[in-house]
N, C-alpha and C positions, 0 to 999 in steps of 0.2 A: 756784928756782921763781917765776913771776911773781908780781905784787902780785893779791891776791884781793880786789875789790872784793864788800860782801855785799848782798842785796835786804833793806832793810829791814823789807818785810811779809812775807816770808818766811824771813828770817834763814840764808841759805844763798846760794851762788854760782848764778847764774841758769846757768848751764850752764858745759860744761867740753868741748872739742876734746878729739881721739886724741892730738895732739902737747902737752895738759895746760895749753894755752892758754886762761884762763878768759874767760868771754865773761860780759858784764854789761850792765845796762840803761841804754839810752843818759842817763839824766837820772843818773846816777851812784847808784841805789840809793835816792833819795830819795822817790817819788812811790811810794805803794801801789797796786797793781793791783784796778779794779774789776772782779767777773766779772758779765755781766749775769743776771740771775734764771734765764729762760731758759736758760740755758747750765749752773747750777750742778746737781750730781748730786743733793744736800741741802739743804733750804733749813731757817731758822726758822721759829717759826710767825707770825712777822708778815712773812717773806718768802713762804711760803707762802699768806697770807690776800691778799697783795696779789695773786698772779701768779695765785690760782685765783676771787677773790671772794669765798669761803668765809669767815665771819668767824672771829677767832681762839679765842671758846668752842667755835664747834663744830668746829672743828678739833682741838679740847683734847678735847672728850668724844668724839669720834670715834676718837683716836688712843688714848686710856684703854684702849677696849677690848681684850680680851687677844688676839684674833687679828686685829689690825689689820695690814695687809699692809705700809701704806705708812709705818710710824713706824721709825725707827731712834734707840735709846736709846745715850747716849752719857755712862754715868753717870749724872749725874739729869736728864742734857740730852736734849730732844727735839729731835729731827731730823726731817724730812719727804722722804720718799723723793719726787722731782719724778716722775719716770716712773711710778711706782707711783700716787702719787695723781691722775694724767691717767687711767691705768686707771680705778681707782676711779671716777672723775666720769664718764668713757665711759659706764661701765656703768650706773652710777645713773642718768644723764639720758635714756638708752635703754630703758628700764624704761616 
């Protein structure tokens, strides 16, 4: 098998072709990749506040509610579903 270089940001090969050739980042996997906020599915509170213009404390209080549609709990970590947050803010601003 050919040498496998691992992307440090992902801790896994970047890709593999059907013949077994492993694809790797041009920089050798030393640089982490930054995904723009507007392309992420789930955001931290800080990212959601920057994205939406809603304060962190307000997002925290909204997402603490039992029937909040735009919160995703991963253990004790709170993530904000970006598309659901967009839908929520559009509904709220259209009233």
